[in-house]
C-alpha positions in Angstrom: -177.5 -65.4 -67.9 -179.3 -62.4 -66.3 -181.0 -62.6 -62.9 -184.6 -62.5 -64.2 -184.0 -65.7 -66.1 -182.2 -67.2 -63.2 -185.1 -66.4 -60.9 -187.6 -67.8 -63.3 -185.6 -71.0 -63.7 -185.2 -71.3 -60.0 -188.9 -71.3 -59.3 -190.1 -73.3 -62.3 -191.1 -76.9 -62.4 -188.5 -77.4 -65.1 -185.8 -76.9 -62.6 -184.9 -80.6 -62.7 -183.5 -81.1 -66.2 -182.6 -84.5 -67.6 -178.9 -85.6 -67.4 -178.4 -84.7 -71.0 -179.8 -81.3 -70.5 -177.7 -80.9 -67.3 -174.6 -81.8 -69.3 -175.4 -79.3 -72.0 -176.2 -76.5 -69.5 -173.0 -77.2 -67.6 -171.1 -77.0 -70.9 -172.7 -73.7 -71.7 -172.0 -72.4 -68.2 -168.3 -73.4 -68.4 -167.9 -71.8 -71.8 -169.5 -68.6 -70.5 -167.3 -68.6 -67.4 -164.1 -69.2 -69.4 -165.0 -66.4 -71.7 -165.7 -64.1 -68.7 -162.3 -65.1 -67.1 -160.4 -64.4 -70.3 -162.2 -61.0 -70.6 -161.4 -60.2 -67.0 -157.8 -61.1 -67.4 -157.4 -58.9 -70.5 -159.2 -56.0 -68.8 -156.9 -56.5 -65.7 -153.8 -56.7 -67.8 -154.4 -53.4 -69.6 -154.1 -51.1 -66.5 -151.4 -53.3 -64.9 -149.3 -53.0 -68.1 -150.0 -49.3 -68.3 -148.9 -48.9 -64.7 -145.7 -50.8 -65.3 -144.9 -48.5 -68.3 -145.6 -45.4 -66.3 -143.5 -46.6 -63.4 -140.6 -47.4 -65.8 -140.9 -43.9 -67.4 -141.0 -42.3 -63.9 -138.1 -44.3 -62.8 -136.0 -43.4 -65.8 -136.9 -39.7 -65.4 -136.1 -39.7 -61.7 -132.7 -41.5 -62.3 -131.6 -38.9 -64.9 -131.7 -35.9 -62.6 -131.9 -34.8 -59.0 -135.1 -32.8 -59.4 -137.0 -35.0 -56.9 -138.2 -31.8 -55.1 -140.1 -30.8 -58.3 -141.2 -34.3 -59.4 -142.5 -35.7 -56.2 -146.2 -34.9 -57.0 -146.0 -37.1 -60.1 -144.5 -39.9 -58.0 -147.2 -39.4 -55.4 -149.9 -39.7 -58.0 -148.2 -42.9 -59.3 -148.2 -44.3 -55.8 -151.9 -43.6 -55.4 -152.6 -45.3 -58.7 -150.6 -48.3 -57.6 -152.5 -48.4 -54.3 -155.8 -48.3 -56.2 -154.7 -51.1 -58.6 -153.4 -53.3 -55.7 -156.7 -52.7 -53.8 -158.8 -53.7 -56.9 -156.7 -56.9 -57.4 -156.9 -57.7 -53.7 -160.7 -57.3 -53.8 -160.8 -59.6 -56.8 -158.8 -62.3 -55.0 -161.0 -62.0 -51.9 -164.1 -62.7 -54.0 -163.1 -66.2 -54.7 -165.0 -68.9 -52.9 -164.5 -72.6 -52.2 -166.5 -75.3 -53.9 -168.9 -76.9 -51.3 -170.3 -79.5 -53.7 -173.7 -77.7 -54.1 -173.5 -76.2 -57.6 -176.5 -73.8 -57.3 -175.5 -72.5 -53.9 -171.9 -72.1 -55.0 -172.9 -70.2 -58.1 -175.1 -67.8 -56.0 -172.4 -67.4 -53.4 -169.8 -66.7 -56.1 -172.0 -64.2 -57.8 -172.7 -62.5 -54.5 -168.9 -62.5 -53.7 -168.2 -60.9 -57.1 -170.9 -58.3 -56.4 -169.3 -57.5 -53.0 -165.9 -57.2 -54.6 -167.3 -54.7 -57.2 -168.8 -52.7 -54.3 -165.5 -52.7 -52.4 -163.8 -51.5 -55.6 -166.3 -48.6 -55.8 -165.5 -47.7 -52.2 -161.7 -47.9 -52.9 -162.2 -45.6 -55.9 -164.2 -43.1 -53.8 -161.6 -43.2 -51.0 -158.7 -42.6 -53.4 -160.3 -39.9 -55.6 -159.8 -37.0 -53.0 -156.3 -38.4 -52.2 -155.4 -38.3 -55.9 -156.6 -34.7 -56.3 -153.9 -33.1 -54.1 -150.9 -34.6 -55.9 -152.6 -33.7 -59.2 -153.0 -30.1 -58.1 -149.3 -30.1 -56.9 -148.1 -31.5 -60.2 -149.9 -28.8 -62.2 -148.6 -26.2 -59.8 -145.0 -27.4 -60.2 -145.4 -27.5 -64.0 -146.6 -23.9 -63.9 -143.8 -22.8 -61.5 -141.2 -24.4 -63.7 -142.5 -22.6 -66.8 -143.5 -25.8 -68.6 -147.1 -24.8 -68.5 -148.9 -21.5 -68.5 -151.5 -20.6 -65.9 -154.3 -20.8 -68.4 -153.1 -24.2 -69.7 -152.7 -25.5 -66.1 -156.3 -24.4 -65.3 -157.6 -26.1 -68.4 -155.7 -29.3 -67.7 -156.8 -29.3 -64.1 -160.4 -28.6 -65.1 -160.3 -31.5 -67.7 -158.9 -33.9 -65.1 -161.4 -32.9 -62.5 -164.2 -33.2 -65.0 -163.0 -36.7 -66.0 -162.8 -37.8 -62.4 -166.3 -36.3 -61.7 -167.7 -38.1 -64.7 -166.1 -41.4 -63.6 -167.3 -40.9 -60.0 -170.9 -40.2 -61.3 -170.9 -43.2 -63.5 -169.6 -45.5 -60.8 -172.1 -44.1 -58.3 -175.0 -44.6 -60.6 -173.8 -48.1 -61.3 -173.4 -48.8 -57.6 -176.9 -47.8 -56.6 -178.8 -48.8 -59.8 -177.0 -52.1 -60.7 -174.9 -53.5 -57.9 -177.2 -52.8 -54.9 -180.3 -54.3 -56.5 -178.2 -57.2 -57.7 -177.0 -57.8 -54.2 -180.5 -57.8 -52.7 -181.7 -60.2 -55.4 -178.8 -62.6 -54.9 -179.2 -62.5 -51.1 -183.0 -63.2 -51.5 -182.3 -66.2 -53.9 -179.6 -67.5 -51.5 -182.0 -67.3 -48.5 -184.6 -69.2 -50.5 -182.1 -71.8 -51.4 -181.3 -72.4 -47.7 
């Protein structure tokens, strides 16, 4: 359900459906919410699983040799990634709200809380992006110093990573200002009308 439809339904005379219609609407809502939770779980499991695999690979590589002095930038990047992942999960758990017995108000508060969590995730991403760039640069520098990567290949790899981070940053910034902020204002307005 998009916000325009929610706003129209909120203000219409048909806002008081019959008990049969209420039951059908509640069933549709529960089906949609369950599908959304399953999708969120799968989308959360993918980076979490990838981080576990990367951590195991890094742990095995670190345990095979005593080259920690050369491999610490990779471990630092792994730590930054874990910090970002934990921050995102923490924001998701903070977005949960209690049931107050007023379904419409609870729905609006939950939607607003999810919006706030998404905005906090954006801020976490923005804060960790510059922190991530230093160990990334150090890792490429160590690969170049060890002879595992030429200077040209290192420059290309660094440029590709910086381009990917800049594209992700740009996409998230556009989404923050064009989707999340208007959604926040709309939800706050609907919640104020409800009260």
